[in-house]
C-alpha positions in Angstrom: -91.0 -28.7 10.8 -88.9 -31.9 11.4 -88.9 -35.4 9.9 -90.1 -37.8 12.2 -86.5 -39.5 11.9 -84.6 -36.7 13.2 -87.3 -36.0 15.9 -87.2 -39.3 17.2 -83.9 -39.3 17.0 -83.5 -35.6 19.1 -86.2 -37.3 21.5 -84.3 -40.1 22.4 -81.3 -37.9 22.7 -83.3 -36.3 25.2 -84.6 -39.4 27.0 -81.0 -40.8 27.3 -79.4 -37.2 28.6 -82.2 -37.1 31.6 -81.9 -41.1 32.3 -78.1 -40.6 32.5 -78.3 -37.4 34.7 -80.4 -39.1 37.6 -78.0 -42.1 37.3 -75.1 -39.9 38.4 -76.9 -37.5 40.6 -79.3 -40.0 42.3 -79.0 -43.9 41.7 -75.0 -43.5 42.2 -75.0 -42.4 45.4 -78.2 -44.3 46.5 -76.2 -47.4 45.7 -73.1 -47.0 48.1 -72.5 -49.8 49.9 -74.2 -52.1 47.5 -71.2 -53.2 45.2 -73.5 -55.3 42.9 -75.9 -52.4 42.4 -73.1 -49.8 42.1 -71.6 -51.7 39.5 -74.8 -52.1 37.5 -75.2 -48.0 37.5 -71.9 -47.6 36.8 -72.4 -49.9 33.5 -75.4 -48.4 32.9 -73.6 -45.0 32.9 -71.0 -46.1 30.3 -74.0 -47.9 28.0 -75.7 -44.3 28.5 -72.8 -42.2 27.4 -71.7 -44.7 24.1 -75.8 -44.1 23.1 -75.7 -40.6 23.8 -72.9 -40.3 21.4 -73.8 -42.2 18.8 -77.3 -40.3 18.8 -75.3 -36.9 18.9 -73.8 -38.3 15.7 -76.4 -39.0 13.6 -78.4 -36.2 14.7 -75.3 -34.2 13.8 -75.1 -35.7 10.5 -79.1 -35.3 9.7 -79.1 -31.4 10.5 
């Protein structure tokens, strides 16, 4: 059984990946024509990618 700490990291990594997928697959397309909202989703994409990289590093170091 995984320790809670590792489980929490893996769970959050899953949540972040699903969220990033939705942003890229749906939200960016829906925001076309609205520069302010499009810029927000692009910034959110960069933030999510950074979080995913950090979480991945943490998970790898604990497995």
